[in-house]
C-alpha positions as CSV (number, residue, x, y, z in Angstrom):
1,M,105.4,199.9,144.3
2,P,108.0,197.2,144.8
3,S,111.4,198.0,146.4
4,A,114.6,197.7,144.4
5,P,116.3,194.3,145.0
6,V,119.5,194.1,146.9
7,R,122.5,192.5,145.2
8,V,124.8,190.3,147.2
9,I,128.2,190.0,145.5
10,L,130.3,187.0,146.3
11,P,134.1,186.6,146.1
12,G,135.5,183.9,143.8
13,M,136.2,181.5,146.6
14,L,132.6,181.4,147.7
15,R,131.0,181.3,144.2
16,D,131.8,177.6,143.8
17,L,129.3,176.9,146.7
18,V,126.5,178.4,144.6
19,G,127.3,176.9,141.2
20,G,129.6,179.7,140.1
21,V,127.1,182.5,140.7
22,A,128.8,185.9,141.2
23,E,125.7,187.7,142.6
24,I,122.6,186.7,144.5
25,E,119.7,189.1,144.0
26,V,117.4,189.4,147.0
27,E,114.0,191.1,146.9
28,S,113.7,193.8,149.4
29,P,110.8,193.9,151.9
30,S,108.8,197.1,152.0
31,E,110.3,197.8,155.4
32,S,114.1,198.1,156.0
33,Q,116.0,194.9,156.7
34,T,119.2,194.1,158.6
35,V,122.3,192.4,157.3
36,A,121.2,189.2,159.3
37,E,117.8,189.3,157.6
38,L,119.3,189.8,154.2
39,L,121.8,186.9,154.6
40,D,118.9,184.7,155.8
41,R,117.1,185.4,152.5
42,A,120.2,185.2,150.3
43,F,121.6,182.0,151.8
44,S,118.3,180.1,152.1
45,G,119.0,176.8,150.4
46,H,122.8,177.4,150.7
47,R,123.7,176.1,154.1
48,I,127.4,175.5,153.3
49,L,127.8,179.1,152.0
50,D,126.0,180.4,155.1
51,G,128.5,178.4,157.3
52,K,131.4,180.0,155.5
53,V,130.1,183.5,156.2
54,R,128.4,183.2,159.6
55,D,129.3,181.2,162.7
56,E,127.0,178.9,164.7
57,R,125.7,182.0,166.6
58,G,124.8,183.7,163.4
59,Q,127.6,186.3,163.7
60,I,129.8,187.2,160.8
61,R,133.0,185.2,161.0
62,R,136.2,187.0,162.0
63,H,137.9,186.5,158.6
64,V,134.8,187.8,156.7
65,K,133.8,191.4,156.0
66,V,130.4,192.6,154.8
67,F,130.2,195.9,153.0
68,V,126.9,197.7,152.5
69,N,127.1,200.3,149.7
70,G,130.9,200.5,150.4
71,E,130.6,200.8,154.2
72,D,132.1,198.1,156.4
73,A,129.1,196.8,158.3
74,T,131.3,194.5,160.4
75,R,132.9,197.5,162.1
76,G,129.7,199.1,163.0
77,E,126.4,197.5,163.8
78,G,127.4,194.1,162.4
79,I,124.5,191.8,161.5
80,G,122.1,194.5,162.9
81,A,123.3,197.1,160.3
82,P,120.5,198.3,158.1
83,V,120.4,197.4,154.4
84,P,118.4,199.8,152.2
85,A,116.5,198.7,149.1
86,G,118.7,198.6,146.1
87,A,121.9,198.2,148.1
88,R,125.0,196.4,146.8
89,V,126.4,194.1,149.5
90,H,129.9,192.8,149.0
91,I,131.1,189.8,151.0
92,I,134.9,189.6,151.3
93,N,136.7,186.7,152.9
94,A,140.4,186.9,153.9
95,V,142.9,184.8,152.1
96,S,146.0,183.7,153.9
97,G,148.8,181.3,153.2
98,G,152.5,180.9,153.4
């Protein structure tokens, strides 16, 4: 039986990098996956988007938050945090200005 897909929800500022798409649906593997593995799948073919969310070491950028089912993954295990099948993953980037 296939696992429920994970939905990655993008903020407005990042949607332009994927043609205005608000959500990226990612098929879940039968085993659990981490935030890093999910982002690898979600951002394949979207290198610019990946560069806005993760740094050159693959870590979540300081001004970006990733929430898995409402829990801030960047405060806990970070890119190693588990992502269950059917999860909703929100990517939030800080907005600043003067």
